[in-house]
PQR file of N, CA, C, O and H, with PARSE charges and radii, in Angstrom:
ATOM      1  N   MET A   1      34.447 -60.086 -33.756 -0.4000 1.5000
ATOM      2  CA  MET A   1      33.395 -60.014 -34.749 -0.0000 2.0000
ATOM      3  C   MET A   1      32.214 -60.893 -34.362  0.5500 1.7000
ATOM      4  O   MET A   1      31.067 -60.514 -34.598 -0.5500 1.4000
ATOM      5  N   PHE A   2      32.469 -62.058 -33.774 -0.4000 1.5000
ATOM      6  CA  PHE A   2      31.393 -62.964 -33.373 -0.0000 2.0000
ATOM      7  C   PHE A   2      30.529 -62.333 -32.292  0.5500 1.7000
ATOM      8  O   PHE A   2      29.311 -62.514 -32.291 -0.5500 1.4000
ATOM      9  H   PHE A   2      33.401 -62.366 -33.582  0.4000 1.0000
ATOM     10  N   GLY A   3      31.142 -61.595 -31.372 -0.4000 1.5000
ATOM     11  CA  GLY A   3      30.396 -60.949 -30.293 -0.0000 2.0000
ATOM     12  C   GLY A   3      29.421 -59.911 -30.810  0.5500 1.7000
ATOM     13  O   GLY A   3      28.307 -59.792 -30.300 -0.5500 1.4000
ATOM     14  H   GLY A   3      32.131 -61.448 -31.373  0.4000 1.0000
ATOM     15  N   ILE A   4      29.833 -59.161 -31.818 -0.4000 1.5000
ATOM     16  CA  ILE A   4      28.955 -58.149 -32.413 -0.0000 2.0000
ATOM     17  C   ILE A   4      27.790 -58.826 -33.126  0.5500 1.7000
ATOM     18  O   ILE A   4      26.650 -58.377 -33.016 -0.5500 1.4000
ATOM     19  H   ILE A   4      30.738 -59.258 -32.233  0.4000 1.0000
ATOM     20  N   SER A   5      28.068 -59.896 -33.851 -0.4000 1.5000
ATOM     21  CA  SER A   5      27.010 -60.623 -34.555 -0.0000 2.0000
ATOM     22  C   SER A   5      25.997 -61.200 -33.580  0.5500 1.7000
ATOM     23  O   SER A   5      24.790 -61.119 -33.807 -0.5500 1.4000
ATOM     24  H   SER A   5      28.994 -60.262 -33.940  0.4000 1.0000
ATOM     25  N   LEU A   6      26.485 -61.775 -32.506 -0.4000 1.5000
ATOM     26  CA  LEU A   6      25.594 -62.340 -31.499 -0.0000 2.0000
ATOM     27  C   LEU A   6      24.753 -61.253 -30.849  0.5500 1.7000
ATOM     28  O   LEU A   6      23.569 -61.461 -30.584 -0.5500 1.4000
ATOM     29  H   LEU A   6      27.466 -61.841 -32.321  0.4000 1.0000
ATOM     30  N   THR A   7      25.347 -60.112 -30.593 -0.4000 1.5000
ATOM     31  CA  THR A   7      24.612 -58.988 -30.003 -0.0000 2.0000
ATOM     32  C   THR A   7      23.509 -58.511 -30.939  0.5500 1.7000
ATOM     33  O   THR A   7      22.393 -58.243 -30.493 -0.5500 1.4000
ATOM     34  H   THR A   7      26.309 -59.943 -30.808  0.4000 1.0000
ATOM     35  N   VAL A   8      23.803 -58.404 -32.213 -0.4000 1.5000
ATOM     36  CA  VAL A   8      22.803 -57.969 -33.192 -0.0000 2.0000
ATOM     37  C   VAL A   8      21.664 -58.982 -33.283  0.5500 1.7000
ATOM     38  O   VAL A   8      20.496 -58.598 -33.345 -0.5500 1.4000
ATOM     39  H   VAL A   8      24.710 -58.622 -32.575  0.4000 1.0000
ATOM     40  N   ILE A   9      21.993 -60.257 -33.292 -0.4000 1.5000
ATOM     41  CA  ILE A   9      20.967 -61.301 -33.354 -0.0000 2.0000
ATOM     42  C   ILE A   9      20.081 -61.258 -32.115  0.5500 1.7000
ATOM     43  O   ILE A   9      18.859 -61.347 -32.228 -0.5500 1.4000
ATOM     44  H   ILE A   9      22.942 -60.569 -33.242  0.4000 1.0000
ATOM     45  N   LEU A  10      20.675 -61.124 -30.946 -0.4000 1.5000
ATOM     46  CA  LEU A  10      19.890 -61.044 -29.711 -0.0000 2.0000
ATOM     47  C   LEU A  10      19.013 -59.796 -29.689  0.5500 1.7000
ATOM     48  O   LEU A  10      17.863 -59.857 -29.254 -0.5500 1.4000
ATOM     49  H   LEU A  10      21.669 -61.051 -30.854  0.4000 1.0000
ATOM     50  N   LEU A  11      19.535 -58.686 -30.147 -0.4000 1.5000
ATOM     51  CA  LEU A  11      18.754 -57.452 -30.197 -0.0000 2.0000
ATOM     52  C   LEU A  11      17.558 -57.601 -31.138  0.5500 1.7000
ATOM     53  O   LEU A  11      16.452 -57.177 -30.804 -0.5500 1.4000
ATOM     54  H   LEU A  11      20.469 -58.637 -30.501  0.4000 1.0000
ATOM     55  N   CYS A  12      17.768 -58.191 -32.295 -0.4000 1.5000
ATOM     56  CA  CYS A  12      16.667 -58.427 -33.239 -0.0000 2.0000
ATOM     57  C   CYS A  12      15.619 -59.356 -32.640  0.5500 1.7000
ATOM     58  O   CYS A  12      14.422 -59.129 -32.817 -0.5500 1.4000
ATOM     59  H   CYS A  12      18.667 -58.535 -32.567  0.4000 1.0000
ATOM     60  N   PHE A  13      16.047 -60.388 -31.939 -0.4000 1.5000
ATOM     61  CA  PHE A  13      15.115 -61.318 -31.301 -0.0000 2.0000
ATOM     62  C   PHE A  13      14.287 -60.614 -30.232  0.5500 1.7000
ATOM     63  O   PHE A  13      13.080 -60.836 -30.135 -0.5500 1.4000
ATOM     64  H   PHE A  13      17.019 -60.572 -31.795  0.4000 1.0000
ATOM     65  N   ILE A  14      14.921 -59.774 -29.436 -0.4000 1.5000
ATOM     66  CA  ILE A  14      14.203 -59.031 -28.393 -0.0000 2.0000
ATOM     67  C   ILE A  14      13.202 -58.074 -29.027  0.5500 1.7000
ATOM     68  O   ILE A  14      12.070 -57.961 -28.558 -0.5500 1.4000
ATOM     69  H   ILE A  14      15.902 -59.594 -29.514  0.4000 1.0000
ATOM     70  N   ILE A  15      13.609 -57.387 -30.088 -0.4000 1.5000
ATOM     71  CA  ILE A  15      12.700 -56.474 -30.785 -0.0000 2.0000
ATOM     72  C   ILE A  15      11.519 -57.245 -31.373  0.5500 1.7000
ATOM     73  O   ILE A  15      10.400 -56.731 -31.390 -0.5500 1.4000
ATOM     74  H   ILE A  15      14.529 -57.479 -30.469  0.4000 1.0000
ATOM     75  N   TRP A  16      11.746 -58.459 -31.851 -0.4000 1.5000
ATOM     76  CA  TRP A  16      10.677 -59.290 -32.394 -0.0000 2.0000
ATOM     77  C   TRP A  16       9.717 -59.733 -31.293  0.5500 1.7000
ATOM     78  O   TRP A  16       8.518 -59.871 -31.538 -0.5500 1.4000
ATOM     79  H   TRP A  16      12.654 -58.876 -31.837  0.4000 1.0000
ATOM     80  N   LEU A  17      10.234 -59.957 -30.076 -0.4000 1.5000
ATOM     81  CA  LEU A  17       9.399 -60.433 -28.972 -0.0000 2.0000
ATOM     82  C   LEU A  17       8.543 -59.345 -28.324  0.5500 1.7000
ATOM     83  O   LEU A  17       7.483 -59.650 -27.778 -0.5500 1.4000
ATOM     84  H   LEU A  17      11.207 -59.844 -29.877  0.4000 1.0000
ATOM     85  N   VAL A  18       8.971 -58.103 -28.371 -0.4000 1.5000
ATOM     86  CA  VAL A  18       8.266 -57.020 -27.669 -0.0000 2.0000
ATOM     87  C   VAL A  18       6.784 -56.960 -28.032  0.5500 1.7000
ATOM     88  O   VAL A  18       5.954 -56.987 -27.123 -0.5500 1.4000
ATOM     89  H   VAL A  18       9.832 -57.854 -28.815  0.4000 1.0000
ATOM     90  N   PRO A  19       6.403 -56.880 -29.315 -0.5600 1.5000
ATOM     91  CA  PRO A  19       4.971 -56.801 -29.606  0.2800 2.0000
ATOM     92  C   PRO A  19       4.201 -58.050 -29.198  0.5500 1.7000
ATOM     93  O   PRO A  19       3.042 -57.951 -28.796 -0.5500 1.4000
ATOM     94  N   ILE A  20       4.819 -59.220 -29.293 -0.4000 1.5000
ATOM     95  CA  ILE A  20       4.145 -60.458 -28.901 -0.0000 2.0000
ATOM     96  C   ILE A  20       3.827 -60.435 -27.416  0.5500 1.7000
ATOM     97  O   ILE A  20       2.713 -60.770 -27.014 -0.5500 1.4000
ATOM     98  H   ILE A  20       5.761 -59.300 -29.620  0.4000 1.0000
ATOM     99  N   VAL A  21       4.785 -60.047 -26.605 -0.4000 1.5000
ATOM    100  CA  VAL A  21       4.576 -59.988 -25.156 -0.0000 2.0000
ATOM    101  C   VAL A  21       3.545 -58.923 -24.807  0.5500 1.7000
ATOM    102  O   VAL A  21       2.683 -59.154 -23.959 -0.5500 1.4000
ATOM    103  H   VAL A  21       5.690 -59.775 -26.931  0.4000 1.0000
ATOM    104  N   LYS A  22       3.623 -57.764 -25.447 -0.4000 1.5000
ATOM    105  CA  LYS A  22       2.674 -56.685 -25.139 -0.0000 2.0000
ATOM    106  C   LYS A  22       1.244 -57.080 -25.482  0.5500 1.7000
ATOM    107  O   LYS A  22       0.327 -56.772 -24.720 -0.5500 1.4000
ATOM    108  H   LYS A  22       4.323 -57.577 -26.135  0.4000 1.0000
ATOM    109  N   ILE A  23       1.032 -57.746 -26.599 -0.4000 1.5000
ATOM    110  CA  ILE A  23      -0.316 -58.183 -26.958 -0.0000 2.0000
ATOM    111  C   ILE A  23      -0.775 -59.306 -26.041  0.5500 1.7000
ATOM    112  O   ILE A  23      -1.929 -59.316 -25.614 -0.5500 1.4000
ATOM    113  H   ILE A  23       1.777 -57.996 -27.218  0.4000 1.0000
ATOM    114  N   ALA A  24       0.097 -60.244 -25.731 -0.4000 1.5000
ATOM    115  CA  ALA A  24      -0.280 -61.356 -24.862 -0.0000 2.0000
ATOM    116  C   ALA A  24      -0.700 -60.874 -23.478  0.5500 1.7000
ATOM    117  O   ALA A  24      -1.580 -61.475 -22.862 -0.5500 1.4000
ATOM    118  H   ALA A  24       1.035 -60.236 -26.078  0.4000 1.0000
ATOM    119  N   ARG A  25      -0.098 -59.819 -22.986 -0.4000 1.5000
ATOM    120  CA  ARG A  25      -0.416 -59.306 -21.651 -0.0000 2.0000
ATOM    121  C   ARG A  25      -1.490 -58.220 -21.657  0.5500 1.7000
ATOM    122  O   ARG A  25      -1.945 -57.801 -20.593 -0.5500 1.4000
ATOM    123  H   ARG A  25       0.617 -59.331 -23.487  0.4000 1.0000
ATOM    124  N   SER A  26      -1.899 -57.764 -22.831 -0.4000 1.5000
ATOM    125  CA  SER A  26      -2.847 -56.661 -22.946 -0.0000 2.0000
ATOM    126  C   SER A  26      -4.250 -57.069 -22.508  0.5500 1.7000
ATOM    127  O   SER A  26      -4.671 -58.207 -22.714 -0.5500 1.4000
ATOM    128  H   SER A  26      -1.530 -58.105 -23.696  0.4000 1.0000
ATOM    129  N   LYS A  27      -4.961 -56.132 -21.906 -0.4000 1.5000
ATOM    130  CA  LYS A  27      -6.356 -56.352 -21.535 -0.0000 2.0000
ATOM    131  C   LYS A  27      -7.299 -55.711 -22.549  0.5500 1.7000
ATOM    132  O   LYS A  27      -8.514 -55.719 -22.352 -0.5500 1.4000
ATOM    133  H   LYS A  27      -4.619 -55.207 -21.738  0.4000 1.0000
ATOM    134  N   ARG A  28      -6.760 -55.163 -23.619 -0.4000 1.5000
ATOM    135  CA  ARG A  28      -7.586 -54.529 -24.650 -0.0000 2.0000
ATOM    136  C   ARG A  28      -8.365 -55.558 -25.452  0.5500 1.7000
ATOM    137  O   ARG A  28      -9.452 -55.256 -25.946 -0.5500 1.4000
ATOM    138  H   ARG A  28      -5.773 -55.156 -23.779  0.4000 1.0000
ATOM    139  N   THR A  29      -7.834 -56.767 -25.593 -0.4000 1.5000
ATOM    140  CA  THR A  29      -8.508 -57.832 -26.326 -0.0000 2.0000
ATOM    141  C   THR A  29      -8.451 -59.104 -25.504  0.5500 1.7000
ATOM    142  O   THR A  29      -7.679 -59.213 -24.552 -0.5500 1.4000
ATOM    143  H   THR A  29      -6.952 -57.012 -25.192  0.4000 1.0000
ATOM    144  N   GLN A  30      -9.285 -60.072 -25.889 -0.4000 1.5000
ATOM    145  CA  GLN A  30      -9.290 -61.341 -25.166 -0.0000 2.0000
ATOM    146  C   GLN A  30      -9.759 -62.459 -26.086  0.5500 1.7000
ATOM    147  O   GLN A  30     -10.348 -62.205 -27.136 -0.5500 1.4000
ATOM    148  H   GLN A  30      -9.912 -59.983 -26.662  0.4000 1.0000
ATOM    149  N   GLY A  31      -9.495 -63.692 -25.687 -0.4000 1.5000
ATOM    150  CA  GLY A  31      -9.982 -64.865 -26.400 -0.0000 2.0000
ATOM    151  C   GLY A  31      -9.469 -64.987 -27.820  0.5500 1.7000
ATOM    152  O   GLY A  31      -8.281 -64.822 -28.099 -0.5500 1.4000
ATOM    153  H   GLY A  31      -9.016 -63.898 -24.833  0.4000 1.0000
ATOM    154  N   GLY A  32     -10.416 -65.286 -28.717 -0.4000 1.5000
ATOM    155  CA  GLY A  32     -10.084 -65.504 -30.118 -0.0000 2.0000
ATOM    156  C   GLY A  32      -9.513 -64.282 -30.801  0.5500 1.7000
ATOM    157  O   GLY A  32      -8.669 -64.392 -31.691 -0.5500 1.4000
ATOM    158  H   GLY A  32     -11.381 -65.420 -28.490  0.4000 1.0000
ATOM    159  N   GLU A  33      -9.979 -63.108 -30.380 -0.4000 1.5000
ATOM    160  CA  GLU A  33      -9.463 -61.877 -30.976 -0.0000 2.0000
ATOM    161  C   GLU A  33      -7.976 -61.702 -30.649  0.5500 1.7000
ATOM    162  O   GLU A  33      -7.184 -61.316 -31.509 -0.5500 1.4000
ATOM    163  H   GLU A  33     -10.664 -63.019 -29.658  0.4000 1.0000
ATOM    164  N   LYS A  34      -7.608 -61.989 -29.399 -0.4000 1.5000
ATOM    165  CA  LYS A  34      -6.197 -61.889 -29.003 -0.0000 2.0000
ATOM    166  C   LYS A  34      -5.356 -62.913 -29.761  0.5500 1.7000
ATOM    167  O   LYS A  34      -4.254 -62.608 -30.215 -0.5500 1.4000
ATOM    168  H   LYS A  34      -8.251 -62.302 -28.700  0.4000 1.0000
ATOM    169  N   LEU A  35      -5.887 -64.133 -29.895 -0.4000 1.5000
ATOM    170  CA  LEU A  35      -5.170 -65.179 -30.623 -0.0000 2.0000
ATOM    171  C   LEU A  35      -4.952 -64.773 -32.084  0.5500 1.7000
ATOM    172  O   LEU A  35      -3.876 -64.993 -32.641 -0.5500 1.4000
ATOM    173  H   LEU A  35      -6.783 -64.381 -29.527  0.4000 1.0000
ATOM    174  N   ALA A  36      -5.975 -64.182 -32.696 -0.4000 1.5000
ATOM    175  CA  ALA A  36      -5.838 -63.729 -34.086 -0.0000 2.0000
ATOM    176  C   ALA A  36      -4.747 -62.669 -34.201  0.5500 1.7000
ATOM    177  O   ALA A  36      -3.939 -62.710 -35.129 -0.5500 1.4000
ATOM    178  H   ALA A  36      -6.849 -64.003 -32.244  0.4000 1.0000
ATOM    179  N   TRP A  37      -4.717 -61.719 -33.266 -0.4000 1.5000
ATOM    180  CA  TRP A  37      -3.681 -60.681 -33.292 -0.0000 2.0000
ATOM    181  C   TRP A  37      -2.297 -61.296 -33.097  0.5500 1.7000
ATOM    182  O   TRP A  37      -1.342 -60.882 -33.754 -0.5500 1.4000
ATOM    183  H   TRP A  37      -5.373 -61.685 -32.512  0.4000 1.0000
ATOM    184  N   LEU A  38      -2.178 -62.268 -32.212 -0.4000 1.5000
ATOM    185  CA  LEU A  38      -0.874 -62.906 -31.988 -0.0000 2.0000
ATOM    186  C   LEU A  38      -0.402 -63.658 -33.231  0.5500 1.7000
ATOM    187  O   LEU A  38       0.776 -63.603 -33.583 -0.5500 1.4000
ATOM    188  H   LEU A  38      -2.954 -62.605 -31.678  0.4000 1.0000
ATOM    189  N   ILE A  39      -1.320 -64.359 -33.893 -0.4000 1.5000
ATOM    190  CA  ILE A  39      -0.953 -65.069 -35.122 -0.0000 2.0000
ATOM    191  C   ILE A  39      -0.518 -64.071 -36.195  0.5500 1.7000
ATOM    192  O   ILE A  39       0.467 -64.295 -36.899 -0.5500 1.4000
ATOM    193  H   ILE A  39      -2.277 -64.404 -33.606  0.4000 1.0000
ATOM    194  N   LEU A  40      -1.259 -62.972 -36.314 -0.4000 1.5000
ATOM    195  CA  LEU A  40      -0.863 -61.937 -37.275 -0.0000 2.0000
ATOM    196  C   LEU A  40       0.514 -61.377 -36.949  0.5500 1.7000
ATOM    197  O   LEU A  40       1.343 -61.187 -37.840 -0.5500 1.4000
ATOM    198  H   LEU A  40      -2.060 -62.790 -35.743  0.4000 1.0000
ATOM    199  N   ILE A  41       0.750 -61.118 -35.688 -0.4000 1.5000
ATOM    200  CA  ILE A  41       2.034 -60.547 -35.260 -0.0000 2.0000
ATOM    201  C   ILE A  41       3.187 -61.488 -35.592  0.5500 1.7000
ATOM    202  O   ILE A  41       4.253 -61.044 -36.016 -0.5500 1.4000
ATOM    203  H   ILE A  41       0.077 -61.273 -34.965  0.4000 1.0000
ATOM    204  N   ILE A  42       2.975 -62.771 -35.401 -0.4000 1.5000
ATOM    205  CA  ILE A  42       4.046 -63.736 -35.667 -0.0000 2.0000
ATOM    206  C   ILE A  42       4.361 -63.780 -37.164  0.5500 1.7000
ATOM    207  O   ILE A  42       5.525 -63.885 -37.550 -0.5500 1.4000
ATOM    208  H   ILE A  42       2.109 -63.132 -35.056  0.4000 1.0000
ATOM    209  N   PHE A  43       3.326 -63.701 -38.007 -0.4000 1.5000
ATOM    210  CA  PHE A  43       3.550 -63.852 -39.446 -0.0000 2.0000
ATOM    211  C   PHE A  43       3.762 -62.535 -40.185  0.5500 1.7000
ATOM    212  O   PHE A  43       4.464 -62.504 -41.196 -0.5500 1.4000
ATOM    213  H   PHE A  43       2.380 -63.617 -37.693  0.4000 1.0000
ATOM    214  N   ILE A  44       3.175 -61.465 -39.703 -0.4000 1.5000
ATOM    215  CA  ILE A  44       3.289 -60.188 -40.409 -0.0000 2.0000
ATOM    216  C   ILE A  44       4.145 -59.195 -39.632  0.5500 1.7000
ATOM    217  O   ILE A  44       4.582 -58.191 -40.193 -0.5500 1.4000
ATOM    218  H   ILE A  44       2.605 -61.491 -38.882  0.4000 1.0000
ATOM    219  N   PHE A  45       4.389 -59.455 -38.368 -0.4000 1.5000
ATOM    220  CA  PHE A  45       5.286 -58.735 -37.483 -0.0000 2.0000
ATOM    221  C   PHE A  45       4.885 -57.290 -37.250  0.5500 1.7000
ATOM    222  O   PHE A  45       3.791 -57.052 -36.737 -0.5500 1.4000
ATOM    223  H   PHE A  45       4.034 -60.272 -37.912  0.4000 1.0000
ATOM    224  N   TRP A  46       5.694 -56.333 -37.592 -0.4000 1.5000
ATOM    225  CA  TRP A  46       5.491 -54.944 -37.167 -0.0000 2.0000
ATOM    226  C   TRP A  46       4.249 -54.299 -37.758  0.5500 1.7000
ATOM    227  O   TRP A  46       3.604 -53.492 -37.088 -0.5500 1.4000
ATOM    228  H   TRP A  46       6.583 -56.526 -38.009  0.4000 1.0000
ATOM    229  N   PHE A  47       3.898 -54.630 -38.989 -0.4000 1.5000
ATOM    230  CA  PHE A  47       2.695 -54.034 -39.571 -0.0000 2.0000
ATOM    231  C   PHE A  47       1.462 -54.428 -38.773  0.5500 1.7000
ATOM    232  O   PHE A  47       0.582 -53.598 -38.541 -0.5500 1.4000
ATOM    233  H   PHE A  47       4.421 -55.286 -39.533  0.4000 1.0000
ATOM    234  N   ALA A  48       1.391 -55.676 -38.354 -0.4000 1.5000
ATOM    235  CA  ALA A  48       0.248 -56.129 -37.557 -0.0000 2.0000
ATOM    236  C   ALA A  48       0.230 -55.440 -36.201  0.5500 1.7000
ATOM    237  O   ALA A  48      -0.844 -55.128 -35.688 -0.5500 1.4000
ATOM    238  H   ALA A  48       2.105 -56.349 -38.542  0.4000 1.0000
ATOM    239  N   TRP A  49       1.388 -55.196 -35.613 -0.4000 1.5000
ATOM    240  CA  TRP A  49       1.421 -54.522 -34.314 -0.0000 2.0000
ATOM    241  C   TRP A  49       0.907 -53.090 -34.442  0.5500 1.7000
ATOM    242  O   TRP A  49       0.177 -52.610 -33.575 -0.5500 1.4000
ATOM    243  H   TRP A  49       2.261 -55.449 -36.029  0.4000 1.0000
ATOM    244  N   ILE A  50       1.282 -52.421 -35.506 -0.4000 1.5000
ATOM    245  CA  ILE A  50       0.788 -51.062 -35.738 -0.0000 2.0000
ATOM    246  C   ILE A  50      -0.729 -51.087 -35.923  0.5500 1.7000
ATOM    247  O   ILE A  50      -1.430 -50.239 -35.371 -0.5500 1.4000
ATOM    248  H   ILE A  50       1.875 -52.812 -36.210  0.4000 1.0000
ATOM    249  N   PHE A  51      -1.245 -52.049 -36.693 -0.4000 1.5000
ATOM    250  CA  PHE A  51      -2.694 -52.171 -36.860 -0.0000 2.0000
ATOM    251  C   PHE A  51      -3.373 -52.490 -35.534  0.5500 1.7000
ATOM    252  O   PHE A  51      -4.456 -51.978 -35.253 -0.5500 1.4000
ATOM    253  H   PHE A  51      -0.676 -52.738 -37.142  0.4000 1.0000
ATOM    254  N   TYR A  52      -2.745 -53.331 -34.718 -0.4000 1.5000
ATOM    255  CA  TYR A  52      -3.304 -53.651 -33.402 -0.0000 2.0000
ATOM    256  C   TYR A  52      -3.432 -52.386 -32.558  0.5500 1.7000
ATOM    257  O   TYR A  52      -4.472 -52.150 -31.944 -0.5500 1.4000
ATOM    258  H   TYR A  52      -1.865 -53.747 -34.947  0.4000 1.0000
ATOM    259  N   LEU A  53      -2.402 -51.591 -32.527 -0.4000 1.5000
ATOM    260  CA  LEU A  53      -2.438 -50.367 -31.728 -0.0000 2.0000
ATOM    261  C   LEU A  53      -3.485 -49.387 -32.248  0.5500 1.7000
ATOM    262  O   LEU A  53      -4.094 -48.662 -31.461 -0.5500 1.4000
ATOM    263  H   LEU A  53      -1.556 -51.783 -33.026  0.4000 1.0000
ATOM    264  N   LEU A  54      -3.699 -49.355 -33.546 -0.4000 1.5000
ATOM    265  CA  LEU A  54      -4.663 -48.433 -34.128 -0.0000 2.0000
ATOM    266  C   LEU A  54      -6.102 -48.938 -34.052  0.5500 1.7000
ATOM    267  O   LEU A  54      -7.022 -48.140 -33.877 -0.5500 1.4000
ATOM    268  H   LEU A  54      -3.205 -49.944 -34.185  0.4000 1.0000
ATOM    269  N   LEU A  55      -6.311 -50.245 -34.180 -0.4000 1.5000
ATOM    270  CA  LEU A  55      -7.661 -50.781 -34.332 -0.0000 2.0000
ATOM    271  C   LEU A  55      -8.227 -51.478 -33.101  0.5500 1.7000
ATOM    272  O   LEU A  55      -9.444 -51.470 -32.921 -0.5500 1.4000
ATOM    273  H   LEU A  55      -5.563 -50.893 -34.323  0.4000 1.0000
ATOM    274  N   ALA A  56      -7.422 -52.066 -32.265 -0.4000 1.5000
ATOM    275  CA  ALA A  56      -7.932 -52.816 -31.109 -0.0000 2.0000
ATOM    276  C   ALA A  56      -8.337 -51.857 -30.011  0.5500 1.7000
ATOM    277  O   ALA A  56      -7.652 -50.846 -29.852 -0.5500 1.4000
ATOM    278  H   ALA A  56      -6.433 -52.072 -32.411  0.4000 1.0000
ATOM    279  N   PRO A  57      -9.339 -52.069 -29.276 -0.5600 1.5000
ATOM    280  CA  PRO A  57     -10.273 -53.192 -29.383  0.2800 2.0000
ATOM    281  C   PRO A  57     -11.295 -52.943 -30.480  0.5500 1.7000
ATOM    282  O   PRO A  57     -11.727 -51.813 -30.707 -0.5500 1.4000
ATOM    283  N   LEU A  58     -11.667 -54.009 -31.146 -0.4000 1.5000
ATOM    284  CA  LEU A  58     -12.675 -53.907 -32.187 -0.0000 2.0000
ATOM    285  C   LEU A  58     -14.070 -53.813 -31.588  0.5500 1.7000
ATOM    286  O   LEU A  58     -15.005 -53.364 -32.251 -0.5500 1.4000
ATOM    287  H   LEU A  58     -11.316 -54.927 -30.961  0.4000 1.0000
ATOM    288  N   LYS A  59     -14.213 -54.236 -30.334 -0.4000 1.5000
ATOM    289  CA  LYS A  59     -15.477 -54.126 -29.608 -0.0000 2.0000
ATOM    290  C   LYS A  59     -15.180 -53.586 -28.221  0.5500 1.7000
ATOM    291  O   LYS A  59     -14.040 -53.661 -27.763 -0.5500 1.4000
ATOM    292  H   LYS A  59     -13.454 -54.601 -29.795  0.4000 1.0000
ATOM    293  N   GLN A  60     -16.164 -53.055 -27.557 -0.4000 1.5000
ATOM    294  CA  GLN A  60     -15.983 -52.526 -26.205 -0.0000 2.0000
ATOM    295  C   GLN A  60     -15.766 -53.667 -25.226  0.5500 1.7000
ATOM    296  O   GLN A  60     -16.486 -54.665 -25.263 -0.5500 1.4000
ATOM    297  H   GLN A  60     -17.091 -52.995 -27.929  0.4000 1.0000
ATOM    298  N   ASN A  61     -14.793 -53.529 -24.366 -0.4000 1.5000
ATOM    299  CA  ASN A  61     -14.503 -54.508 -23.326 -0.0000 2.0000
ATOM    300  C   ASN A  61     -14.826 -53.861 -21.984  0.5500 1.7000
ATOM    301  O   ASN A  61     -14.113 -52.948 -21.565 -0.5500 1.4000
ATOM    302  H   ASN A  61     -14.208 -52.718 -24.336  0.4000 1.0000
ATOM    303  N   PRO A  62     -15.888 -54.307 -21.290 -0.5600 1.5000
ATOM    304  CA  PRO A  62     -16.285 -53.653 -20.037  0.2800 2.0000
ATOM    305  C   PRO A  62     -15.272 -53.835 -18.910  0.5500 1.7000
ATOM    306  O   PRO A  62     -15.309 -53.082 -17.936 -0.5500 1.4000
ATOM    307  N   ASP A  63     -14.371 -54.808 -19.010 -0.4000 1.5000
ATOM    308  CA  ASP A  63     -13.389 -55.054 -17.948 -0.0000 2.0000
ATOM    309  C   ASP A  63     -12.265 -54.028 -17.937  0.5500 1.7000
ATOM    310  O   ASP A  63     -11.516 -53.962 -16.962 -0.5500 1.4000
ATOM    311  H   ASP A  63     -14.340 -55.419 -19.801  0.4000 1.0000
ATOM    312  N   ILE A  64     -12.124 -53.234 -18.980 -0.4000 1.5000
ATOM    313  CA  ILE A  64     -11.032 -52.261 -19.061 -0.0000 2.0000
ATOM    314  C   ILE A  64     -11.159 -51.203 -17.975  0.5500 1.7000
ATOM    315  O   ILE A  64     -10.149 -50.742 -17.442 -0.5500 1.4000
ATOM    316  H   ILE A  64     -12.732 -53.288 -19.772  0.4000 1.0000
ATOM    317  N   HIS A  65     -12.373 -50.814 -17.642 -0.4000 1.5000
ATOM    318  CA  HIS A  65     -12.595 -49.691 -16.738 -0.0000 2.0000
ATOM    319  C   HIS A  65     -12.636 -50.092 -15.273  0.5500 1.7000
ATOM    320  O   HIS A  65     -12.987 -49.265 -14.432 -0.5500 1.4000
ATOM    321  H   HIS A  65     -13.193 -51.188 -18.075  0.4000 1.0000
ATOM    322  N   ARG A  66     -12.298 -51.303 -14.941 -0.4000 1.5000
ATOM    323  CA  ARG A  66     -12.321 -51.745 -13.545 -0.0000 2.0000
ATOM    324  C   ARG A  66     -11.059 -51.412 -12.841  0.5500 1.7000
ATOM    325  O   ARG A  66     -10.915 -51.715 -11.656 -0.5500 1.4000
ATOM    326  H   ARG A  66     -12.012 -51.975 -15.624  0.4000 1.0000
TER
END
């Protein structure tokens, strides 16, 4: 029973980390905007990630097309 509980906890932790890592490595946003998205993701979690995917970038980033 302990092994199953540990597996579930680890799986939940990995699922929680996925959006944080994806935003941190993304080139769609930078600087303060990226920091704001990361703070939102930590506190609001999946809803913020969905909003990030739908709304970011809020401004054009010329480095994306390089």
